[in-house]
C-alpha positions as CSV (number, residue, x, y, z in Angstrom):
1,M,-15.3,5.1,-0.5
2,I,-11.7,5.9,0.6
3,G,-8.9,3.5,-0.3
4,I,-5.4,3.3,1.3
5,F,-2.1,1.7,0.3
6,G,0.6,1.4,2.9
7,G,4.2,0.6,2.3
8,T,7.8,1.7,2.7
9,F,7.9,3.0,-0.9
10,N,11.7,2.4,-0.8
11,P,11.6,3.6,-3.5
12,V,8.2,4.2,-5.0
13,H,7.9,2.7,-8.5
14,Y,5.4,2.2,-11.3
15,G,4.1,-1.1,-9.8
16,H,2.8,0.8,-6.7
17,L,1.4,3.7,-8.8
18,R,-0.3,1.6,-11.5
19,S,-2.1,-0.6,-8.9
20,A,-3.3,2.4,-7.0
21,L,-4.8,4.0,-10.1
22,E,-6.4,0.8,-11.3
23,V,-8.2,0.1,-8.0
24,K,-9.4,3.7,-7.8
25,D,-11.3,3.1,-11.0
26,I,-12.4,-0.4,-10.2
27,F,-13.9,0.6,-6.9
28,D,-15.0,4.1,-7.9
29,L,-13.1,5.6,-4.9
30,A,-13.5,9.2,-3.9
31,E,-9.8,9.2,-3.0
32,I,-6.9,6.9,-2.6
33,R,-4.2,7.6,-0.1
34,L,-0.6,6.4,-0.2
35,I,0.7,5.9,3.4
36,P,4.5,5.6,3.8
37,S,5.5,3.6,6.8
38,A,8.0,5.0,9.3
39,N,8.9,1.9,11.3
40,P,7.4,-1.2,9.6
41,P,7.1,-4.0,12.2
42,H,7.4,-6.9,9.7
43,R,10.6,-6.0,7.9
44,D,13.9,-4.3,8.5
45,L,14.0,-0.5,8.8
46,P,14.2,1.1,5.3
47,S,17.7,1.9,4.1
48,V,16.9,5.6,3.5
49,S,15.2,8.1,5.8
50,A,11.5,8.6,6.0
51,E,12.0,12.1,4.8
52,S,13.6,10.9,1.6
53,R,11.0,8.3,1.0
54,L,8.2,10.9,1.5
55,K,10.0,13.3,-0.9
56,M,10.2,10.6,-3.6
57,L,6.5,9.9,-3.2
58,Q,5.7,13.6,-3.5
59,L,7.8,13.8,-6.7
60,A,6.1,10.6,-8.1
61,I,2.6,11.9,-7.9
62,D,3.3,15.6,-8.3
63,Q,0.9,16.0,-11.2
64,Q,-1.4,13.0,-10.5
65,T,-4.5,14.4,-8.8
66,D,-6.1,11.0,-8.4
67,L,-3.5,10.0,-5.7
68,K,-2.9,11.6,-2.3
69,I,-0.2,11.2,0.4
70,D,-1.1,10.6,4.0
71,D,2.0,11.0,6.2
72,R,0.4,10.2,9.6
73,E,2.7,7.2,10.2
74,L,5.8,9.3,9.7
75,N,4.5,11.6,12.5
76,R,3.8,8.9,15.0
77,A,6.3,7.4,17.3
78,G,6.8,3.6,17.7
79,P,6.1,0.8,15.3
80,S,3.9,1.7,12.3
81,Y,1.0,-0.7,13.1
82,M,-1.7,-0.6,10.5
83,V,-4.5,-1.1,13.0
84,D,-3.5,2.2,14.7
85,T,-3.5,3.9,11.3
86,L,-6.9,2.6,10.4
87,K,-8.3,3.5,13.8
88,S,-7.0,7.1,13.3
89,I,-8.5,7.4,9.8
90,R,-11.8,6.0,11.0
91,S,-12.0,8.6,13.7
92,E,-11.8,11.3,11.0
93,I,-14.1,9.9,8.3
94,G,-17.0,8.7,10.3
95,S,-19.0,5.9,8.7
96,Q,-17.6,6.2,5.2
97,P,-16.5,2.9,3.7
98,L,-12.7,2.4,4.0
99,I,-10.7,-0.1,2.1
100,L,-7.1,-1.3,2.9
101,F,-5.5,-2.7,-0.2
102,I,-2.7,-5.3,0.3
103,G,-0.9,-7.7,-2.0
104,S,-1.3,-11.5,-1.9
105,D,2.1,-11.9,-0.2
106,A,1.1,-9.6,2.6
107,F,-2.2,-11.4,3.0
108,N,-0.4,-14.7,3.5
109,Q,1.3,-13.1,6.5
110,L,-1.7,-11.1,7.8
111,T,-2.2,-13.3,10.8
112,T,1.2,-12.2,12.1
113,W,0.2,-8.5,12.0
114,H,-0.4,-6.7,15.3
115,E,-4.1,-7.1,16.3
116,W,-4.8,-8.4,12.8
117,Q,-8.4,-9.3,13.5
118,A,-9.2,-5.8,14.6
119,L,-8.3,-4.5,11.2
120,F,-11.8,-5.5,10.0
121,N,-13.4,-3.3,12.7
122,Y,-12.1,-0.3,10.8
123,A,-11.9,-1.2,7.1
124,H,-12.5,-3.7,4.4
125,I,-9.5,-5.6,3.2
126,V,-9.0,-6.1,-0.5
127,V,-6.3,-8.5,-1.6
128,L,-4.8,-7.6,-5.0
129,T,-4.0,-10.7,-7.0
130,R,-2.7,-11.5,-10.4
131,P,-5.1,-12.9,-13.1
132,N,-5.7,-16.6,-12.5
133,Y,-4.6,-16.4,-8.9
134,H,-5.4,-19.6,-7.0
135,L,-7.1,-18.8,-3.7
136,Q,-5.8,-21.0,-0.9
137,A,-8.1,-22.3,1.8
138,L,-9.2,-19.6,4.2
139,N,-9.3,-20.0,8.0
140,D,-12.7,-19.7,9.7
141,F,-12.2,-16.0,10.5
142,F,-11.5,-15.0,6.9
143,S,-14.2,-17.2,5.6
144,A,-16.7,-15.4,7.8
145,H,-15.7,-12.0,6.4
146,L,-15.3,-13.1,2.7
147,S,-17.4,-11.3,0.1
148,I,-17.8,-12.2,-3.5
149,D,-19.9,-9.2,-4.3
150,R,-17.9,-5.9,-4.7
151,T,-21.0,-3.8,-4.1
152,E,-21.1,-5.0,-0.5
153,L,-18.1,-2.9,0.2
154,A,-19.8,0.3,-0.7
155,Q,-22.8,-0.7,1.4
156,N,-20.8,-1.3,4.6
157,S,-18.2,0.8,6.3
158,A,-15.9,-2.1,7.2
159,G,-15.6,-5.8,7.8
160,K,-15.4,-7.4,4.4
161,L,-12.6,-9.4,2.8
162,Y,-12.5,-9.3,-1.0
163,F,-10.1,-10.5,-3.7
164,Q,-9.5,-8.4,-6.8
165,S,-7.4,-9.3,-9.8
166,V,-5.4,-6.4,-11.1
167,R,-2.8,-5.9,-13.9
168,Q,0.2,-6.1,-11.5
169,L,3.5,-4.9,-13.0
170,D,6.5,-7.2,-12.1
171,I,8.6,-4.5,-10.6
172,S,10.4,-4.8,-7.3
173,A,11.8,-2.1,-5.1
174,T,14.5,-4.5,-3.9
175,A,15.5,-5.1,-7.5
176,I,15.6,-1.4,-8.2
177,R,17.9,-0.8,-5.1
178,D,20.2,-3.7,-6.3
179,M,20.4,-2.2,-9.8
180,I,21.4,1.2,-8.4
181,A,23.9,-0.3,-6.0
182,Q,25.5,-2.1,-9.0
183,H,25.5,1.2,-11.0
184,K,22.9,-0.1,-13.5
185,N,20.1,2.0,-14.9
186,P,16.6,1.3,-13.5
187,G,15.0,3.8,-15.9
188,F,11.3,3.2,-16.9
189,L,10.8,1.2,-13.7
190,L,10.1,4.3,-11.7
191,P,9.3,8.0,-12.4
192,D,12.1,10.0,-13.9
193,K,11.8,12.6,-11.1
194,V,12.3,9.9,-8.5
195,L,15.3,8.5,-10.2
196,T,16.8,12.0,-10.5
197,Y,16.3,12.5,-6.8
198,I,18.0,9.2,-6.0
199,R,21.0,10.1,-8.1
200,Q,21.2,13.6,-6.7
201,H,21.3,12.3,-3.1
202,Q,23.3,9.2,-3.9
203,L,20.7,6.9,-2.4
204,Y,21.0,3.1,-2.3
205,L,24.7,3.1,-3.2
206,R,26.8,0.7,-1.1
């Protein structure tokens, strides 16, 4: 199985990286890809360039062989619609099971995503939750795709919705940007190499 994490990674931090490693083990993934978004349709454009965000991601996983970077959204014009990304990956991997990992906040907004129902044609969706997360009532579409058996994801190439509790670190990229703008030290929230790059290029300063 192949897993993917999308995001602006503005900047990448240990919350992103820890969750990615944890689900790789939980789901016994052959690989997990981090996919930086160029033009996210559901939020403002990132405050730093795609090139800088990609470089920070490269520095963050420089010696971490369990994680890979997929930069296809940075090389594609127009809005970074996840359905287009999944369609592109599916055309390359054939019938291998593919999992899109998203947070619970993103899941609550999923019905506003471009062609959101088509996402399930190309991948499973696994919603990462905190321990003791209370699952809200699902609409009929989600209920029809819901699985409570993790092994079903490996047995099907796409189409399942699954909720997985993980040890999520309470780290926010927004909070990191605010700390840097206020000349505070965000050390130990993100890799040292990333923080050094931010300081060298004076990113996130207002």
